[in-house]
PDB file of N, CA, C, O and CB in Angstrom:
ATOM      1  N   UNK A   1       0.846  -1.172   0.000  1.00  0.00           N
ATOM      2  CA  UNK A   1       0.000   0.000   0.000  1.00  0.00           C
ATOM      3  C   UNK A   1       0.895   1.240   0.000  1.00  0.00           C
ATOM      4  O   UNK A   1       1.715   1.408   0.903  1.00  0.00           O
ATOM      5  CB  UNK A   1      -0.965  -0.005   1.223  1.00  0.00           C
ATOM      6  N   UNK A   2       0.749   2.100  -0.993  1.00  0.00           N
ATOM      7  CA  UNK A   2       1.562   3.303  -1.053  1.00  0.00           C
ATOM      8  C   UNK A   2       1.259   4.259   0.110  1.00  0.00           C
ATOM      9  O   UNK A   2       0.169   4.252   0.682  1.00  0.00           O
ATOM     10  CB  UNK A   2       1.341   4.010  -2.381  1.00  0.00           C
ATOM     11  N   UNK A   3       2.233   5.055   0.425  1.00  0.00           N
ATOM     12  CA  UNK A   3       2.102   6.004   1.526  1.00  0.00           C
ATOM     13  C   UNK A   3       0.960   6.987   1.281  1.00  0.00           C
ATOM     14  O   UNK A   3       0.280   7.381   2.228  1.00  0.00           O
ATOM     15  CB  UNK A   3       3.410   6.762   1.727  1.00  0.00           C
ATOM     16  N   UNK A   4       0.739   7.386   0.047  1.00  0.00           N
ATOM     17  CA  UNK A   4      -0.336   8.334  -0.262  1.00  0.00           C
ATOM     18  C   UNK A   4      -1.698   7.751   0.096  1.00  0.00           C
ATOM     19  O   UNK A   4      -2.574   8.477   0.567  1.00  0.00           O
ATOM     20  CB  UNK A   4      -0.302   8.720  -1.749  1.00  0.00           C
ATOM     21  N   UNK A   5      -1.890   6.450  -0.121  1.00  0.00           N
ATOM     22  CA  UNK A   5      -3.163   5.810   0.236  1.00  0.00           C
ATOM     23  C   UNK A   5      -3.362   5.770   1.746  1.00  0.00           C
ATOM     24  O   UNK A   5      -4.477   5.956   2.233  1.00  0.00           O
ATOM     25  CB  UNK A   5      -3.224   4.390  -0.334  1.00  0.00           C
ATOM     26  N   UNK A   6      -2.292   5.530   2.484  1.00  0.00           N
ATOM     27  CA  UNK A   6      -2.385   5.509   3.946  1.00  0.00           C
ATOM     28  C   UNK A   6      -2.747   6.892   4.469  1.00  0.00           C
ATOM     29  O   UNK A   6      -3.610   7.020   5.338  1.00  0.00           O
ATOM     30  CB  UNK A   6      -1.057   5.029   4.574  1.00  0.00           C
ATOM     31  N   UNK A   7      -2.100   7.921   3.951  1.00  0.00           N
ATOM     32  CA  UNK A   7      -2.384   9.292   4.373  1.00  0.00           C
ATOM     33  C   UNK A   7      -3.815   9.665   4.007  1.00  0.00           C
ATOM     34  O   UNK A   7      -4.507  10.307   4.797  1.00  0.00           O
ATOM     35  CB  UNK A   7      -1.388  10.283   3.730  1.00  0.00           C
ATOM     36  N   UNK A   8      -4.264   9.269   2.821  1.00  0.00           N
ATOM     37  CA  UNK A   8      -5.619   9.580   2.387  1.00  0.00           C
ATOM     38  C   UNK A   8      -6.657   8.918   3.299  1.00  0.00           C
ATOM     39  O   UNK A   8      -7.665   9.539   3.636  1.00  0.00           O
ATOM     40  CB  UNK A   8      -5.826   9.133   0.936  1.00  0.00           C
ATOM     41  N   UNK A   9      -6.423   7.667   3.699  1.00  0.00           N
ATOM     42  CA  UNK A   9      -7.347   6.979   4.607  1.00  0.00           C
ATOM     43  C   UNK A   9      -7.371   7.649   5.968  1.00  0.00           C
ATOM     44  O   UNK A   9      -8.431   7.745   6.586  1.00  0.00           O
ATOM     45  CB  UNK A   9      -6.957   5.506   4.758  1.00  0.00           C
ATOM     46  N   UNK A  10      -6.230   8.113   6.445  1.00  0.00           N
ATOM     47  CA  UNK A  10      -6.178   8.776   7.745  1.00  0.00           C
ATOM     48  C   UNK A  10      -6.999  10.068   7.724  1.00  0.00           C
ATOM     49  O   UNK A  10      -7.758  10.333   8.655  1.00  0.00           O
ATOM     50  CB  UNK A  10      -4.719   9.076   8.139  1.00  0.00           C
ATOM     51  N   UNK A  11      -6.852  10.863   6.678  1.00  0.00           N
ATOM     52  CA  UNK A  11      -7.570  12.130   6.623  1.00  0.00           C
ATOM     53  C   UNK A  11      -9.059  11.939   6.382  1.00  0.00           C
ATOM     54  O   UNK A  11      -9.855  12.780   6.798  1.00  0.00           O
ATOM     55  CB  UNK A  11      -6.990  13.005   5.542  1.00  0.00           C
ATOM     56  N   UNK A  12      -9.452  10.867   5.730  1.00  0.00           N
ATOM     57  CA  UNK A  12     -10.883  10.606   5.554  1.00  0.00           C
ATOM     58  C   UNK A  12     -11.527  10.135   6.848  1.00  0.00           C
ATOM     59  O   UNK A  12     -12.726  10.328   7.045  1.00  0.00           O
ATOM     60  CB  UNK A  12     -11.104   9.568   4.460  1.00  0.00           C
ATOM     61  N   UNK A  13     -10.754   9.523   7.728  1.00  0.00           N
ATOM     62  CA  UNK A  13     -11.299   9.031   8.993  1.00  0.00           C
ATOM     63  C   UNK A  13     -11.626  10.185   9.922  1.00  0.00           C
ATOM     64  O   UNK A  13     -12.505  10.041  10.772  1.00  0.00           O
ATOM     65  CB  UNK A  13     -10.315   8.074   9.669  1.00  0.00           C
ATOM     66  N   UNK A  14     -10.968  11.307   9.800  1.00  0.00           N
ATOM     67  CA  UNK A  14     -11.233  12.461  10.656  1.00  0.00           C
ATOM     68  C   UNK A  14     -10.274  12.519  11.818  1.00  0.00           C
ATOM     69  O   UNK A  14      -9.465  11.614  12.023  1.00  0.00           O
ATOM     70  CB  UNK A  14     -12.654  12.426  11.167  1.00  0.00           C
ATOM     71  N   UNK A  15     -10.367  13.574  12.564  1.00  0.00           N
ATOM     72  CA  UNK A  15      -9.449  13.756  13.692  1.00  0.00           C
ATOM     73  C   UNK A  15      -9.793  12.842  14.860  1.00  0.00           C
ATOM     74  O   UNK A  15     -10.934  12.401  15.002  1.00  0.00           O
ATOM     75  CB  UNK A  15      -9.465  15.205  14.154  1.00  0.00           C
ATOM     76  N   UNK A  16      -8.818  12.568  15.674  1.00  0.00           N
ATOM     77  CA  UNK A  16      -9.030  11.755  16.867  1.00  0.00           C
ATOM     78  C   UNK A  16      -9.718  12.594  17.942  1.00  0.00           C
ATOM     79  O   UNK A  16      -9.406  13.777  18.079  1.00  0.00           O
ATOM     80  CB  UNK A  16      -7.685  11.186  17.392  1.00  0.00           C
ATOM     81  N   UNK A  17     -10.632  12.024  18.698  1.00  0.00           N
ATOM     82  CA  UNK A  17     -11.316  12.804  19.732  1.00  0.00           C
ATOM     83  C   UNK A  17     -10.425  13.167  20.913  1.00  0.00           C
ATOM     84  O   UNK A  17     -10.784  14.031  21.713  1.00  0.00           O
ATOM     85  CB  UNK A  17     -12.505  12.043  20.230  1.00  0.00           C
ATOM     86  N   UNK A  18      -9.275  12.523  21.035  1.00  0.00           N
ATOM     87  CA  UNK A  18      -8.376  12.812  22.151  1.00  0.00           C
ATOM     88  C   UNK A  18      -7.905  14.241  22.189  1.00  0.00           C
ATOM     89  O   UNK A  18      -7.717  14.795  23.272  1.00  0.00           O
ATOM     90  CB  UNK A  18      -7.197  11.917  22.094  1.00  0.00           C
ATOM     91  N   UNK A  19      -7.708  14.858  21.038  1.00  0.00           N
ATOM     92  CA  UNK A  19      -7.262  16.252  21.027  1.00  0.00           C
ATOM     93  C   UNK A  19      -8.353  17.189  21.536  1.00  0.00           C
ATOM     94  O   UNK A  19      -8.058  18.172  22.217  1.00  0.00           O
ATOM     95  CB  UNK A  19      -6.837  16.664  19.616  1.00  0.00           C
ATOM     96  N   UNK A  20      -9.613  16.893  21.211  1.00  0.00           N
ATOM     97  CA  UNK A  20     -10.716  17.709  21.708  1.00  0.00           C
ATOM     98  C   UNK A  20     -10.879  17.542  23.222  1.00  0.00           C
ATOM     99  O   UNK A  20     -11.125  18.512  23.939  1.00  0.00           O
ATOM    100  CB  UNK A  20     -12.024  17.337  20.988  1.00  0.00           C
ATOM    101  N   UNK A  21     -10.740  16.320  23.691  1.00  0.00           N
ATOM    102  CA  UNK A  21     -10.862  16.056  25.127  1.00  0.00           C
ATOM    103  C   UNK A  21      -9.733  16.735  25.889  1.00  0.00           C
ATOM    104  O   UNK A  21      -9.957  17.299  26.960  1.00  0.00           O
ATOM    105  CB  UNK A  21     -10.856  14.538  25.405  1.00  0.00           C
ATOM    106  N   UNK A  22      -8.537  16.684  25.351  1.00  0.00           N
ATOM    107  CA  UNK A  22      -7.399  17.333  26.010  1.00  0.00           C
ATOM    108  C   UNK A  22      -7.603  18.843  26.087  1.00  0.00           C
ATOM    109  O   UNK A  22      -7.309  19.452  27.116  1.00  0.00           O
ATOM    110  CB  UNK A  22      -6.091  17.014  25.265  1.00  0.00           C
ATOM    111  N   UNK A  23      -8.098  19.448  25.023  1.00  0.00           N
ATOM    112  CA  UNK A  23      -8.357  20.888  25.044  1.00  0.00           C
ATOM    113  C   UNK A  23      -9.446  21.233  26.048  1.00  0.00           C
ATOM    114  O   UNK A  23      -9.356  22.248  26.738  1.00  0.00           O
ATOM    115  CB  UNK A  23      -8.754  21.381  23.652  1.00  0.00           C
ATOM    116  N   UNK A  24     -10.475  20.394  26.133  1.00  0.00           N
ATOM    117  CA  UNK A  24     -11.550  20.647  27.083  1.00  0.00           C
ATOM    118  C   UNK A  24     -11.048  20.542  28.524  1.00  0.00           C
ATOM    119  O   UNK A  24     -11.371  21.392  29.355  1.00  0.00           O
ATOM    120  CB  UNK A  24     -12.702  19.667  26.852  1.00  0.00           C
ATOM    121  N   UNK A  25     -10.264  19.510  28.824  1.00  0.00           N
ATOM    122  CA  UNK A  25      -9.717  19.350  30.174  1.00  0.00           C
ATOM    123  C   UNK A  25      -8.794  20.514  30.513  1.00  0.00           C
ATOM    124  O   UNK A  25      -8.831  21.032  31.629  1.00  0.00           O
ATOM    125  CB  UNK A  25      -8.959  18.011  30.300  1.00  0.00           C
ATOM    126  N   UNK A  26      -7.973  20.924  29.567  1.00  0.00           N
ATOM    127  CA  UNK A  26      -7.093  22.070  29.791  1.00  0.00           C
ATOM    128  C   UNK A  26      -7.905  23.339  30.042  1.00  0.00           C
ATOM    129  O   UNK A  26      -7.517  24.171  30.862  1.00  0.00           O
ATOM    130  CB  UNK A  26      -6.154  22.269  28.590  1.00  0.00           C
ATOM    131  N   UNK A  27      -9.028  23.491  29.343  1.00  0.00           N
ATOM    132  CA  UNK A  27      -9.902  24.634  29.573  1.00  0.00           C
ATOM    133  C   UNK A  27     -10.478  24.637  30.981  1.00  0.00           C
ATOM    134  O   UNK A  27     -10.579  25.689  31.611  1.00  0.00           O
ATOM    135  CB  UNK A  27     -11.023  24.642  28.560  1.00  0.00           C
ATOM    136  N   UNK A  28     -10.863  23.447  31.483  1.00  0.00           N
ATOM    137  CA  UNK A  28     -11.350  23.361  32.858  1.00  0.00           C
ATOM    138  C   UNK A  28     -10.250  23.724  33.854  1.00  0.00           C
ATOM    139  O   UNK A  28     -10.506  24.409  34.845  1.00  0.00           O
ATOM    140  CB  UNK A  28     -11.881  21.952  33.149  1.00  0.00           C
ATOM    141  N   UNK A  29      -9.043  23.269  33.593  1.00  0.00           N
ATOM    142  CA  UNK A  29      -7.928  23.586  34.494  1.00  0.00           C
ATOM    143  C   UNK A  29      -7.652  25.085  34.493  1.00  0.00           C
ATOM    144  O   UNK A  29      -7.436  25.675  35.551  1.00  0.00           O
ATOM    145  CB  UNK A  29      -6.658  22.809  34.084  1.00  0.00           C
ATOM    146  N   UNK A  30      -7.655  25.702  33.321  1.00  0.00           N
ATOM    147  CA  UNK A  30      -7.430  27.144  33.227  1.00  0.00           C
ATOM    148  C   UNK A  30      -8.553  27.896  33.935  1.00  0.00           C
ATOM    149  O   UNK A  30      -8.294  28.874  34.637  1.00  0.00           O
ATOM    150  CB  UNK A  30      -7.332  27.587  31.749  1.00  0.00           C
ATOM    151  N   UNK A  31      -9.791  27.454  33.758  1.00  0.00           N
ATOM    152  CA  UNK A  31     -10.917  28.106  34.414  1.00  0.00           C
ATOM    153  C   UNK A  31     -10.855  28.000  35.929  1.00  0.00           C
ATOM    154  O   UNK A  31     -11.130  28.971  36.634  1.00  0.00           O
ATOM    155  CB  UNK A  31     -12.206  27.516  33.921  1.00  0.00           C
ATOM    156  N   UNK A  32     -10.497  26.824  36.432  1.00  0.00           N
ATOM    157  CA  UNK A  32     -10.356  26.648  37.874  1.00  0.00           C
ATOM    158  C   UNK A  32      -9.237  27.537  38.409  1.00  0.00           C
ATOM    159  O   UNK A  32      -9.382  28.169  39.455  1.00  0.00           O
ATOM    160  CB  UNK A  32     -10.080  25.171  38.218  1.00  0.00           C
ATOM    161  N   UNK A  33      -8.128  27.579  37.688  1.00  0.00           N
ATOM    162  CA  UNK A  33      -7.030  28.450  38.105  1.00  0.00           C
ATOM    163  C   UNK A  33      -7.477  29.909  38.126  1.00  0.00           C
ATOM    164  O   UNK A  33      -7.126  30.662  39.034  1.00  0.00           O
ATOM    165  CB  UNK A  33      -5.820  28.278  37.170  1.00  0.00           C
ATOM    166  N   UNK A  34      -8.252  30.298  37.123  1.00  0.00           N
ATOM    167  CA  UNK A  34      -8.757  31.668  37.078  1.00  0.00           C
ATOM    168  C   UNK A  34      -9.649  31.998  38.262  1.00  0.00           C
ATOM    169  O   UNK A  34      -9.606  33.110  38.787  1.00  0.00           O
ATOM    170  CB  UNK A  34      -9.515  31.897  35.796  1.00  0.00           C
ATOM    171  N   UNK A  35     -10.465  31.024  38.686  1.00  0.00           N
ATOM    172  CA  UNK A  35     -11.290  31.244  39.875  1.00  0.00           C
ATOM    173  C   UNK A  35     -10.428  31.356  41.127  1.00  0.00           C
ATOM    174  O   UNK A  35     -10.718  32.154  42.018  1.00  0.00           O
ATOM    175  CB  UNK A  35     -12.307  30.109  40.037  1.00  0.00           C
ATOM    176  N   UNK A  36      -9.384  30.567  41.191  1.00  0.00           N
ATOM    177  CA  UNK A  36      -8.521  30.611  42.375  1.00  0.00           C
ATOM    178  C   UNK A  36      -7.793  31.946  42.510  1.00  0.00           C
ATOM    179  O   UNK A  36      -7.629  32.452  43.620  1.00  0.00           O
ATOM    180  CB  UNK A  36      -7.507  29.481  42.321  1.00  0.00           C
ATOM    181  N   UNK A  37      -7.359  32.516  41.392  1.00  0.00           N
ATOM    182  CA  UNK A  37      -6.645  33.796  41.448  1.00  0.00           C
ATOM    183  C   UNK A  37      -7.587  34.978  41.239  1.00  0.00           C
ATOM    184  O   UNK A  37      -7.153  36.130  41.221  1.00  0.00           O
ATOM    185  CB  UNK A  37      -5.534  33.828  40.398  1.00  0.00           C
ATOM    186  N   UNK A  38      -8.874  34.689  41.081  1.00  0.00           N
ATOM    187  CA  UNK A  38      -9.920  35.707  40.914  1.00  0.00           C
ATOM    188  C   UNK A  38      -9.655  36.622  39.715  1.00  0.00           C
ATOM    189  O   UNK A  38      -9.739  37.846  39.807  1.00  0.00           O
ATOM    190  CB  UNK A  38     -10.035  36.547  42.181  1.00  0.00           C
ATOM    191  N   UNK A  39      -9.338  35.987  38.603  1.00  0.00           N
ATOM    192  CA  UNK A  39      -9.094  36.729  37.364  1.00  0.00           C
ATOM    193  C   UNK A  39     -10.203  36.391  36.367  1.00  0.00           C
ATOM    194  O   UNK A  39     -10.305  35.257  35.900  1.00  0.00           O
ATOM    195  CB  UNK A  39      -7.680  36.391  36.769  1.00  0.00           C
ATOM    196  N   UNK A  40     -11.017  37.372  36.053  1.00  0.00           N
ATOM    197  CA  UNK A  40     -12.119  37.138  35.112  1.00  0.00           C
ATOM    198  C   UNK A  40     -11.588  36.835  33.711  1.00  0.00           C
ATOM    199  O   UNK A  40     -12.207  36.077  32.964  1.00  0.00           O
ATOM    200  CB  UNK A  40     -13.058  38.360  35.067  1.00  0.00           C
ATOM    201  N   UNK A  41     -10.463  37.411  33.357  1.00  0.00           N
ATOM    202  CA  UNK A  41      -9.877  37.163  32.043  1.00  0.00           C
ATOM    203  C   UNK A  41      -9.462  35.704  31.894  1.00  0.00           C
ATOM    204  O   UNK A  41      -9.741  35.082  30.869  1.00  0.00           O
ATOM    205  CB  UNK A  41      -8.674  38.078  31.815  1.00  0.00           C
ATOM    206  N   UNK A  42      -8.804  35.159  32.896  1.00  0.00           N
ATOM    207  CA  UNK A  42      -8.345  33.769  32.829  1.00  0.00           C
ATOM    208  C   UNK A  42      -9.545  32.817  32.820  1.00  0.00           C
ATOM    209  O   UNK A  42      -9.538  31.818  32.101  1.00  0.00           O
ATOM    210  CB  UNK A  42      -7.406  33.444  34.021  1.00  0.00           C
ATOM    211  N   UNK A  43     -10.567  33.123  33.611  1.00  0.00           N
ATOM    212  CA  UNK A  43     -11.787  32.310  33.593  1.00  0.00           C
ATOM    213  C   UNK A  43     -12.411  32.354  32.201  1.00  0.00           C
ATOM    214  O   UNK A  43     -12.854  31.329  31.683  1.00  0.00           O
ATOM    215  CB  UNK A  43     -12.802  32.807  34.662  1.00  0.00           C
ATOM    216  N   UNK A  44     -12.445  33.531  31.602  1.00  0.00           N
ATOM    217  CA  UNK A  44     -12.990  33.669  30.253  1.00  0.00           C
ATOM    218  C   UNK A  44     -12.213  32.877  29.220  1.00  0.00           C
ATOM    219  O   UNK A  44     -12.804  32.277  28.322  1.00  0.00           O
ATOM    220  CB  UNK A  44     -13.015  35.115  29.855  1.00  0.00           C
ATOM    221  N   UNK A  45     -10.899  32.870  29.338  1.00  0.00           N
ATOM    222  CA  UNK A  45     -10.070  32.087  28.419  1.00  0.00           C
ATOM    223  C   UNK A  45     -10.386  30.597  28.577  1.00  0.00           C
ATOM    224  O   UNK A  45     -10.465  29.870  27.587  1.00  0.00           O
ATOM    225  CB  UNK A  45      -8.558  32.354  28.677  1.00  0.00           C
ATOM    226  N   UNK A  46     -10.567  30.146  29.815  1.00  0.00           N
ATOM    227  CA  UNK A  46     -10.928  28.746  30.056  1.00  0.00           C
ATOM    228  C   UNK A  46     -12.273  28.394  29.448  1.00  0.00           C
ATOM    229  O   UNK A  46     -12.432  27.322  28.864  1.00  0.00           O
ATOM    230  CB  UNK A  46     -10.952  28.458  31.544  1.00  0.00           C
ATOM    231  N   UNK A  47     -13.243  29.292  29.582  1.00  0.00           N
ATOM    232  CA  UNK A  47     -14.569  29.052  29.008  1.00  0.00           C
ATOM    233  C   UNK A  47     -14.493  28.992  27.485  1.00  0.00           C
ATOM    234  O   UNK A  47     -15.134  28.145  26.863  1.00  0.00           O
ATOM    235  CB  UNK A  47     -15.555  30.150  29.448  1.00  0.00           C
ATOM    236  N   UNK A  48     -13.723  29.876  26.894  1.00  0.00           N
ATOM    237  CA  UNK A  48     -13.563  29.868  25.429  1.00  0.00           C
ATOM    238  C   UNK A  48     -12.894  28.571  24.969  1.00  0.00           C
ATOM    239  O   UNK A  48     -13.272  28.013  23.939  1.00  0.00           O
ATOM    240  CB  UNK A  48     -12.729  31.094  24.963  1.00  0.00           C
ATOM    241  N   UNK A  49     -11.913  28.093  25.717  1.00  0.00           N
ATOM    242  CA  UNK A  49     -11.250  26.830  25.356  1.00  0.00           C
ATOM    243  C   UNK A  49     -12.228  25.663  25.410  1.00  0.00           C
ATOM    244  O   UNK A  49     -12.223  24.806  24.527  1.00  0.00           O
ATOM    245  CB  UNK A  49     -10.060  26.560  26.292  1.00  0.00           C
ATOM    246  N   UNK A  50     -13.065  25.627  26.443  1.00  0.00           N
ATOM    247  CA  UNK A  50     -14.056  24.558  26.556  1.00  0.00           C
ATOM    248  C   UNK A  50     -15.066  24.648  25.414  1.00  0.00           C
ATOM    249  O   UNK A  50     -15.414  23.633  24.810  1.00  0.00           O
ATOM    250  CB  UNK A  50     -14.779  24.628  27.919  1.00  0.00           C
ATOM    251  N   UNK A  51     -15.532  25.851  25.122  1.00  0.00           N
ATOM    252  CA  UNK A  51     -16.483  26.046  24.026  1.00  0.00           C
ATOM    253  C   UNK A  51     -15.881  25.641  22.689  1.00  0.00           C
ATOM    254  O   UNK A  51     -16.550  25.017  21.865  1.00  0.00           O
ATOM    255  CB  UNK A  51     -16.937  27.500  23.971  1.00  0.00           C
ATOM    256  N   UNK A  52     -14.619  25.997  22.473  1.00  0.00           N
ATOM    257  CA  UNK A  52     -13.957  25.636  21.216  1.00  0.00           C
ATOM    258  C   UNK A  52     -13.823  24.124  21.085  1.00  0.00           C
ATOM    259  O   UNK A  52     -14.010  23.571  20.002  1.00  0.00           O
ATOM    260  CB  UNK A  52     -12.575  26.296  21.128  1.00  0.00           C
ATOM    261  N   UNK A  53     -13.498  23.459  22.188  1.00  0.00           N
ATOM    262  CA  UNK A  53     -13.292  22.006  22.135  1.00  0.00           C
ATOM    263  C   UNK A  53     -14.589  21.234  21.948  1.00  0.00           C
ATOM    264  O   UNK A  53     -14.582  20.139  21.386  1.00  0.00           O
ATOM    265  CB  UNK A  53     -12.608  21.535  23.398  1.00  0.00           C
ATOM    266  N   UNK A  54     -15.700  21.791  22.412  1.00  0.00           N
ATOM    267  CA  UNK A  54     -16.951  21.034  22.350  1.00  0.00           C
ATOM    268  C   UNK A  54     -17.865  21.448  21.209  1.00  0.00           C
ATOM    269  O   UNK A  54     -18.729  20.668  20.809  1.00  0.00           O
ATOM    270  CB  UNK A  54     -17.685  21.180  23.635  1.00  0.00           C
ATOM    271  N   UNK A  55     -17.699  22.652  20.673  1.00  0.00           N
ATOM    272  CA  UNK A  55     -18.623  23.117  19.638  1.00  0.00           C
ATOM    273  C   UNK A  55     -17.902  23.529  18.358  1.00  0.00           C
ATOM    274  O   UNK A  55     -18.175  22.982  17.289  1.00  0.00           O
ATOM    275  CB  UNK A  55     -19.439  24.282  20.159  1.00  0.00           C
ATOM    276  N   UNK A  56     -16.996  24.475  18.458  1.00  0.00           N
ATOM    277  CA  UNK A  56     -16.427  25.086  17.253  1.00  0.00           C
ATOM    278  C   UNK A  56     -15.542  24.119  16.473  1.00  0.00           C
ATOM    279  O   UNK A  56     -15.771  23.901  15.283  1.00  0.00           O
ATOM    280  CB  UNK A  56     -15.624  26.318  17.626  1.00  0.00           C
ATOM    281  N   UNK A  57     -14.550  23.543  17.114  1.00  0.00           N
ATOM    282  CA  UNK A  57     -13.607  22.682  16.389  1.00  0.00           C
ATOM    283  C   UNK A  57     -14.237  21.406  15.830  1.00  0.00           C
ATOM    284  O   UNK A  57     -13.932  21.044  14.693  1.00  0.00           O
ATOM    285  CB  UNK A  57     -12.472  22.310  17.297  1.00  0.00           C
ATOM    286  N   UNK A  58     -15.110  20.698  16.581  1.00  0.00           N
ATOM    287  CA  UNK A  58     -15.735  19.516  15.959  1.00  0.00           C
ATOM    288  C   UNK A  58     -16.551  19.842  14.708  1.00  0.00           C
ATOM    289  O   UNK A  58     -16.517  19.092  13.733  1.00  0.00           O
ATOM    290  CB  UNK A  58     -16.628  18.827  16.964  1.00  0.00           C
ATOM    291  N   UNK A  59     -17.290  20.968  14.733  1.00  0.00           N
ATOM    292  CA  UNK A  59     -18.043  21.350  13.540  1.00  0.00           C
ATOM    293  C   UNK A  59     -17.116  21.744  12.397  1.00  0.00           C
ATOM    294  O   UNK A  59     -17.400  21.457  11.234  1.00  0.00           O
ATOM    295  CB  UNK A  59     -18.993  22.499  13.860  1.00  0.00           C
ATOM    296  N   UNK A  60     -16.018  22.395  12.726  1.00  0.00           N
ATOM    297  CA  UNK A  60     -15.049  22.784  11.704  1.00  0.00           C
ATOM    298  C   UNK A  60     -14.455  21.546  11.027  1.00  0.00           C
ATOM    299  O   UNK A  60     -14.387  21.481   9.799  1.00  0.00           O
ATOM    300  CB  UNK A  60     -13.929  23.646  12.324  1.00  0.00           C
ATOM    301  N   UNK A  61     -14.030  20.575  11.819  1.00  0.00           N
ATOM    302  CA  UNK A  61     -13.456  19.368  11.243  1.00  0.00           C
ATOM    303  C   UNK A  61     -14.495  18.525  10.530  1.00  0.00           C
ATOM    304  O   UNK A  61     -14.185  17.904   9.514  1.00  0.00           O
ATOM    305  CB  UNK A  61     -12.785  18.552  12.314  1.00  0.00           C
ATOM    306  N   UNK A  62     -15.723  18.485  11.037  1.00  0.00           N
ATOM    307  CA  UNK A  62     -16.769  17.696  10.385  1.00  0.00           C
ATOM    308  C   UNK A  62     -17.078  18.252   9.002  1.00  0.00           C
ATOM    309  O   UNK A  62     -17.327  17.484   8.073  1.00  0.00           O
ATOM    310  CB  UNK A  62     -18.043  17.674  11.243  1.00  0.00           C
ATOM    311  N   UNK A  63     -17.066  19.561   8.849  1.00  0.00           N
ATOM    312  CA  UNK A  63     -17.339  20.143   7.549  1.00  0.00           C
ATOM    313  C   UNK A  63     -16.202  19.884   6.562  1.00  0.00           C
ATOM    314  O   UNK A  63     -16.437  19.838   5.354  1.00  0.00           O
ATOM    315  CB  UNK A  63     -17.577  21.632   7.689  1.00  0.00           C
ATOM    316  N   UNK A  64     -14.990  19.717   7.049  1.00  0.00           N
ATOM    317  CA  UNK A  64     -13.859  19.459   6.158  1.00  0.00           C
ATOM    318  C   UNK A  64     -13.849  18.022   5.646  1.00  0.00           C
ATOM    319  O   UNK A  64     -13.359  17.767   4.546  1.00  0.00           O
ATOM    320  CB  UNK A  64     -12.553  19.757   6.873  1.00  0.00           C
ATOM    321  N   UNK A  65     -14.377  17.083   6.420  1.00  0.00           N
ATOM    322  CA  UNK A  65     -14.263  15.670   6.065  1.00  0.00           C
ATOM    323  C   UNK A  65     -15.506  15.111   5.400  1.00  0.00           C
ATOM    324  O   UNK A  65     -15.633  13.892   5.284  1.00  0.00           O
ATOM    325  CB  UNK A  65     -13.958  14.869   7.285  1.00  0.00           C
ATOM    326  N   UNK A  66     -16.424  15.951   4.961  1.00  0.00           N
ATOM    327  CA  UNK A  66     -17.606  15.440   4.262  1.00  0.00           C
ATOM    328  C   UNK A  66     -17.482  15.614   2.791  1.00  0.00           C
ATOM    329  O   UNK A  66     -18.388  15.239   2.046  1.00  0.00           O
ATOM    330  CB  UNK A  66     -18.853  16.119   4.743  1.00  0.00           C
TER     331      UNK A  66
END
């Protein structure tokens, strides 16, 4: 099997969910840290990371692989 066929099959399968889960967990950690230091900006960054991992990025990748 040529390398191009392997790469093509990988990209048709779509991204692994582990990257989305890692971003979501990191967003929770950033948000918790923001609450601990009482920084609304850091909490906001954590919320945006969670939102991106659960809504924006999956829809972006789903539209690319159809």
